[in-house]
C-alpha positions as CSV (number, residue, x, y, z in Angstrom):
1,M,-5.4,5.8,83.0
2,Q,-4.4,8.5,80.5
3,N,-5.9,11.8,81.2
4,E,-8.6,13.0,78.7
5,L,-6.9,16.3,78.0
6,L,-3.6,14.5,77.2
7,K,-5.5,12.1,74.9
8,E,-7.0,15.1,73.0
9,L,-3.7,16.9,72.8
10,E,-1.8,13.8,71.7
11,A,-4.4,13.0,69.0
12,R,-4.3,16.5,67.7
13,G,-0.5,16.5,67.4
14,F,0.2,19.2,70.0
15,I,2.7,17.3,72.2
16,N,6.3,17.4,71.3
17,Q,8.0,16.7,74.6
18,A,7.2,16.4,78.3
19,S,9.5,16.6,81.4
20,N,7.6,13.9,83.2
21,M,4.5,12.5,81.3
22,D,3.5,10.0,84.0
23,G,3.7,12.7,86.7
24,L,1.8,15.2,84.6
25,N,-0.9,12.6,83.8
26,A,-1.4,11.9,87.5
27,A,-1.6,15.6,88.4
28,L,-4.2,16.2,85.7
29,N,-6.2,13.2,86.8
30,A,-6.1,14.4,90.4
31,G,-8.0,17.7,89.7
32,Q,-7.8,21.2,88.3
33,V,-4.2,22.3,87.4
34,A,-2.9,25.8,86.9
35,G,-0.6,26.1,83.9
36,Y,1.0,29.0,82.2
37,W,2.3,30.1,78.8
38,G,4.4,33.2,78.3
39,T,5.4,35.5,75.5
40,D,7.7,38.5,75.4
41,P,6.3,41.8,74.0
42,T,8.6,42.0,71.0
43,G,5.7,42.9,68.8
44,D,2.1,44.2,69.3
45,S,0.3,41.1,68.0
46,L,0.7,37.4,68.2
47,H,1.1,35.5,64.9
48,V,0.2,32.1,63.6
49,G,3.5,30.7,64.8
50,H,2.3,31.3,68.4
51,L,-1.0,29.6,68.0
52,A,0.1,26.0,68.6
53,S,0.8,27.0,72.2
54,L,-2.2,29.3,72.5
55,M,-4.6,26.7,71.0
56,L,-3.1,24.2,73.5
57,M,-4.0,26.6,76.3
58,R,-7.5,26.9,74.9
59,W,-8.0,23.1,75.1
60,F,-6.4,23.2,78.6
61,Q,-9.2,25.7,79.7
62,K,-11.9,23.7,77.9
63,Y,-11.0,20.7,80.0
64,G,-11.6,22.6,83.2
65,H,-8.0,23.8,84.0
66,K,-6.9,27.3,84.8
67,P,-4.7,29.2,82.3
68,I,-2.2,31.8,83.3
69,L,-1.0,34.0,80.4
70,L,2.3,35.8,81.1
71,V,3.4,38.8,79.2
72,G,7.1,39.3,79.7
73,G,7.5,43.0,80.5
74,A,10.8,42.2,82.3
75,T,12.2,39.4,80.0
76,G,11.3,41.6,77.0
77,R,13.8,44.0,78.2
78,I,16.5,41.3,77.9
79,G,15.7,39.4,74.8
80,D,15.4,35.6,74.4
81,P,18.4,34.1,72.6
82,S,16.5,30.9,71.7
83,G,16.6,30.0,68.0
84,R,18.4,33.3,67.1
85,D,21.7,34.1,65.6
86,K,21.9,37.6,67.0
87,G,20.6,39.6,69.9
88,R,17.1,41.2,69.9
89,P,16.9,45.0,69.5
90,M,16.4,46.9,72.8
91,L,12.8,48.1,73.3
92,T,11.8,51.3,75.1
93,D,9.4,51.4,78.0
94,D,6.8,52.9,75.7
95,Q,7.2,50.2,73.1
96,I,6.9,47.5,75.7
97,E,3.7,49.0,77.1
98,H,2.3,49.4,73.6
99,N,3.2,45.8,72.6
100,C,1.8,44.3,75.9
101,A,-1.6,45.9,75.1
102,G,-1.5,44.4,71.6
103,L,-0.7,40.9,73.0
104,R,-3.5,41.1,75.5
105,K,-5.8,41.8,72.6
106,S,-4.5,38.8,70.7
107,I,-4.7,36.4,73.6
108,S,-8.3,37.5,74.5
109,K,-9.4,36.2,71.1
110,F,-8.6,32.6,72.2
111,I,-8.8,32.5,76.0
112,H,-11.7,33.5,78.3
113,F,-10.7,35.8,81.2
114,G,-12.7,36.5,84.3
115,D,-13.2,35.6,87.9
116,G,-14.5,32.1,87.5
117,K,-12.7,29.0,88.8
118,N,-11.1,28.2,85.5
119,D,-11.2,31.6,83.9
120,A,-7.8,32.8,82.7
121,I,-5.6,35.4,84.4
122,M,-2.9,37.6,82.8
123,V,0.3,38.5,84.6
124,D,3.4,40.6,83.8
125,N,6.7,39.4,85.1
126,N,7.9,43.0,85.4
127,D,5.6,43.2,88.4
128,W,7.9,41.0,90.5
129,M,11.3,41.4,88.6
130,K,11.3,45.2,89.1
131,N,11.5,44.7,92.9
132,Y,14.9,42.9,92.7
133,S,18.2,44.8,92.8
134,H,21.0,43.1,90.9
135,M,22.7,42.1,94.2
136,E,19.4,40.8,95.7
137,F,18.7,38.6,92.6
138,L,22.2,37.1,92.7
139,R,22.1,36.4,96.4
140,E,18.6,34.8,96.1
141,Y,19.2,32.7,93.0
142,G,22.9,32.8,92.0
143,T,23.8,29.5,93.6
144,D,20.8,27.7,92.0
145,F,22.2,27.8,88.5
146,T,25.6,26.4,87.5
147,V,27.5,27.7,84.5
148,P,28.1,24.2,83.0
149,R,24.3,23.5,83.1
150,M,23.5,26.8,81.5
151,L,26.1,26.2,78.8
152,S,24.6,22.8,78.0
153,M,21.4,24.5,76.7
154,E,21.0,24.5,73.0
155,S,19.8,28.1,73.0
156,V,23.1,29.1,74.6
157,R,25.4,26.8,72.5
158,R,24.0,28.2,69.2
159,R,24.7,31.8,70.3
160,L,28.2,31.4,71.8
161,E,29.9,31.5,68.4
162,N,28.0,34.7,67.5
163,G,28.9,36.7,70.6
164,M,26.2,36.0,73.1
165,T,26.0,38.8,75.6
166,F,25.9,38.5,79.4
167,L,22.4,40.2,79.2
168,E,21.0,37.3,77.1
169,F,22.9,34.7,79.2
170,N,20.7,35.7,82.1
171,Y,17.4,35.2,80.2
172,M,16.9,31.6,81.3
173,T,17.4,32.5,85.0
174,F,14.6,35.1,84.7
175,Q,12.3,32.6,83.1
176,A,13.0,30.0,85.8
177,V,12.2,32.6,88.5
178,D,8.9,33.4,86.7
179,F,7.9,29.7,87.0
180,L,8.9,29.6,90.7
181,T,7.0,32.9,91.3
182,L,3.8,31.5,89.7
183,Y,4.2,28.3,91.6
184,K,4.3,30.1,94.9
185,K,1.5,32.6,94.1
186,Y,-1.0,30.4,92.1
187,N,0.2,26.8,92.8
188,C,1.1,26.8,89.0
189,I,2.7,23.4,88.4
190,L,2.8,23.4,84.6
191,Q,4.5,25.5,81.9
192,F,3.6,25.2,78.2
193,C,6.2,26.2,75.7
194,G,7.3,25.9,72.1
195,A,10.0,23.4,71.2
196,D,12.6,26.1,71.1
197,Q,11.9,27.1,74.7
198,W,12.5,23.7,76.2
199,G,15.8,24.4,77.8
200,N,14.6,27.7,79.4
201,S,11.5,26.0,80.7
202,V,13.2,23.0,82.2
203,M,15.4,25.3,84.3
204,G,12.2,26.4,86.0
205,V,11.3,22.8,86.9
206,E,14.8,22.4,88.4
207,L,14.5,25.7,90.4
208,I,11.2,24.7,91.9
209,R,12.6,21.3,92.9
210,K,15.6,23.0,94.6
211,K,13.7,25.8,96.3
212,M,10.4,24.1,97.2
213,G,11.2,20.4,97.0
214,R,8.2,19.9,94.8
215,E,7.6,18.5,91.3
216,A,6.6,20.8,88.4
217,F,6.2,20.0,84.7
218,V,6.9,21.3,81.2
219,L,5.0,20.4,78.1
220,S,6.3,21.6,74.7
221,T,4.6,21.9,71.3
222,A,6.2,21.4,68.0
223,L,7.1,24.6,66.0
224,I,4.8,25.6,63.2
225,T,6.7,25.9,59.9
226,D,5.8,27.3,56.5
227,S,5.9,25.4,53.2
228,R,9.7,25.7,53.1
229,G,10.1,24.2,56.5
230,E,11.0,27.6,58.1
231,K,9.7,28.6,61.5
232,I,6.8,31.1,61.2
233,G,7.6,34.3,62.9
234,K,8.1,38.0,62.9
235,S,11.9,37.7,62.5
236,A,11.6,35.3,59.6
237,G,9.4,37.8,57.7
238,N,6.6,35.3,57.1
239,A,4.2,36.2,60.0
240,V,0.5,36.1,59.6
241,W,-0.8,38.3,62.5
242,V,-3.7,37.6,64.8
243,N,-4.7,41.3,65.3
244,E,-6.9,42.5,62.4
245,E,-5.1,45.9,62.1
246,K,-2.0,43.9,61.0
247,T,-3.5,41.1,59.0
248,S,-7.1,41.5,57.9
249,P,-9.7,38.7,58.6
250,Y,-9.7,38.1,54.8
251,E,-6.0,37.7,54.6
252,Y,-6.1,35.5,57.7
253,Y,-8.7,33.3,56.0
254,Q,-6.7,33.2,52.8
255,Y,-3.6,32.0,54.6
256,F,-5.4,28.9,55.8
257,R,-7.4,28.5,52.5
258,N,-4.0,28.2,50.8
259,T,-2.6,25.5,53.1
260,P,-0.4,23.0,51.3
261,D,-2.3,19.7,50.6
262,D,0.0,17.7,52.9
263,L,-0.6,20.0,55.9
264,V,-4.4,20.2,55.8
265,E,-5.0,17.4,58.3
266,K,-2.3,18.8,60.7
267,F,-3.7,22.3,60.5
268,L,-7.3,21.1,61.0
269,K,-6.2,19.4,64.2
270,I,-4.1,22.3,65.6
271,F,-5.9,25.4,64.5
272,T,-9.6,24.3,64.8
273,E,-11.9,22.6,67.3
274,I,-13.5,20.4,64.7
275,P,-14.1,16.9,66.1
276,L,-11.4,14.4,65.2
277,D,-13.7,12.0,63.4
278,E,-14.8,14.8,61.1
279,I,-11.2,15.8,60.5
280,A,-10.4,12.2,59.6
281,R,-13.2,12.3,57.0
282,L,-12.0,15.6,55.5
283,A,-8.4,14.3,55.4
284,K,-9.4,11.5,53.1
285,L,-10.6,13.9,50.4
286,Q,-8.4,13.9,47.3
287,G,-7.7,16.2,44.3
288,A,-10.2,19.1,43.8
289,E,-12.3,17.8,46.7
290,L,-9.5,18.7,49.1
291,N,-10.4,22.3,48.5
292,A,-13.6,21.8,50.4
293,A,-11.5,20.7,53.4
294,K,-9.3,23.8,53.0
295,K,-12.4,26.0,53.1
296,V,-13.6,24.3,56.3
297,L,-10.2,24.9,57.8
298,A,-10.0,28.5,56.8
299,F,-13.5,29.3,58.1
300,A,-13.1,27.5,61.4
301,A,-9.6,29.1,62.1
302,T,-10.9,32.6,61.2
303,E,-14.0,32.2,63.3
304,I,-11.9,31.4,66.4
305,A,-9.6,34.4,65.9
306,H,-12.1,37.0,64.5
307,G,-15.6,35.8,65.2
308,H,-18.4,34.3,63.1
309,D,-19.3,37.5,61.2
310,A,-15.8,38.1,60.1
311,A,-15.4,34.5,59.0
312,V,-18.6,34.7,56.9
313,A,-17.4,38.0,55.4
314,A,-14.0,36.6,54.5
315,E,-15.5,33.5,53.0
316,S,-17.9,35.6,50.9
317,A,-15.1,37.8,49.7
318,A,-13.0,34.8,48.6
319,D,-16.0,33.2,46.9
320,A,-16.7,36.4,45.0
321,L,-13.1,36.9,43.9
322,F,-12.3,33.4,43.0
323,G,-15.7,32.8,41.5
324,G,-14.7,35.3,38.8
325,G,-15.9,38.6,40.3
326,T,-13.8,41.4,41.7
327,N,-16.4,43.5,43.5
328,S,-16.6,42.5,47.1
329,E,-16.9,45.0,50.0
330,N,-15.1,42.5,52.2
331,V,-11.8,42.6,50.3
332,P,-9.0,44.4,52.2
333,T,-9.1,48.1,51.3
334,V,-6.6,50.9,51.3
335,E,-7.4,54.6,51.0
336,L,-4.8,56.7,49.1
337,E,-4.6,60.4,48.4
338,M,-4.2,60.9,44.6
339,S,-4.5,64.2,42.7
340,G,-4.3,62.6,39.3
341,P,-3.0,59.5,37.4
342,I,-0.2,57.7,39.2
343,G,2.6,55.4,38.0
344,V,1.7,51.8,38.5
345,V,5.0,51.1,40.3
346,D,4.5,54.1,42.6
347,L,1.0,52.9,43.3
348,L,2.1,49.4,44.2
349,V,4.8,50.7,46.6
350,A,2.5,53.4,48.1
351,I,-0.1,50.7,49.2
352,N,2.7,48.5,50.7
353,L,2.1,45.7,48.3
354,F,5.8,45.7,47.6
355,P,8.6,47.0,49.8
356,S,10.6,48.5,46.9
357,R,10.1,49.7,43.3
358,S,12.5,47.0,42.0
359,E,10.4,44.2,43.4
360,A,7.2,45.8,42.0
361,R,8.8,46.1,38.5
362,R,10.0,42.5,38.7
363,M,6.5,41.2,39.4
364,I,5.1,43.3,36.6
365,D,7.7,41.9,34.2
366,Q,6.7,38.4,35.3
367,G,3.0,39.1,34.5
368,G,1.9,38.9,38.1
369,I,-0.1,42.1,38.4
370,Q,-3.6,42.8,37.3
371,I,-5.7,46.0,37.8
372,D,-9.4,45.6,37.4
373,G,-8.9,42.3,35.8
374,K,-6.4,43.5,33.2
375,K,-2.8,42.3,33.2
376,I,-0.2,45.0,33.5
377,T,2.7,44.4,31.1
378,D,4.5,47.8,31.1
379,W,5.9,49.0,34.5
380,K,6.1,52.5,33.1
381,S,2.3,52.7,32.6
382,V,0.1,54.9,34.8
383,V,-3.2,54.3,36.5
384,A,-6.1,56.7,36.8
385,V,-8.2,56.1,39.9
386,D,-11.6,57.7,39.6
387,S,-13.0,56.1,42.7
388,S,-11.5,52.7,43.3
389,V,-9.5,49.9,41.5
390,M,-9.0,46.3,42.4
391,I,-5.4,45.1,42.3
392,Q,-4.5,41.5,42.0
393,K,-1.0,40.2,42.9
394,G,-0.3,36.7,41.7
395,K,-3.2,34.3,41.9
396,K,-4.4,34.8,45.4
397,T,-3.7,38.3,46.8
398,F,-6.4,41.0,46.2
399,L,-6.4,44.6,47.4
400,R,-8.9,47.4,46.7
401,V,-7.5,50.9,46.4
402,V,-10.0,53.7,47.1
403,K,-9.3,57.3,46.2
404,K,-9.3,59.3,49.4
405,D,-11.6,62.4,49.3
């Protein structure tokens, strides 16, 4: 009999690949399972690209199982080569500590932590990796990994032509040891991962089989891509962040409100907990009516990440702006020190709406900038900010600029 959790995950489109679906099904039917998902502290917030795995973990907990969230304080010092054409930049200890704190904040928005039977726990792989010397690690695990097997992994093959370092080559051995450690300490028999982590994760299953003679499992999710089919992520420059200091609840809401028509059903299934029969109804809407489904999606996704009040505020701000008004206190706001009138290009760059003056000028020339509802046509013009102005970039990006006292 198919396990109820697996039915839910399959119906919602979470499942990409499983190492042994029949075995996993039996294990889940037998009782509570401990499963883990890990992420390295390469940034101080999770982003939408992480959320397929994190929402999967949320369902895992809702069905009575125990989530383990691993923050890679050790693996973050190496850098995962998966899906990359070059090595990751080295992080300092202070950066890693700062980023780990930000990731804990992101995860806590989706997963419940505590001392209950199926409450989540958070671990840092540096807690056990720091105890190994290089010699000890090689003696303990060096014969459990063969070079031909490691070279067969897609994450390795893609990097070999670009000069993969010995440091990165060791990454999969660290991740495998993480799985083994969690298996020994918490009887964790399941690892969740994104599709690009499949090879690294399977190495952990093989290590547990060699060392313990027991079966463990991996379940991967498909990667979330943007409208161009590119993986959403910090490196790709298209990240929508979970922590509000990096992406405001309004901007988060707007990201989902602007979901392409052909992705609405998929996003409703992955990013919300709306019942499947209601999603099926919303997915049937056509034309202008589909906007109602996008609003439901945006509200539900924002409510999970930022809470009910923030979702209401973001919805109200969007309704005010796109209903023809521009005076909503819930629109993202930037304070800026100004002693007098400021050039419009300087203003747009100062508030980080554009990374460079040339890009700001280009958008003005294309007619894509409005200030207080008036289109700006001359990039040499100046703006006088008595108290505040509302800036609109394109059709859907709004930002209030307030003069700092």
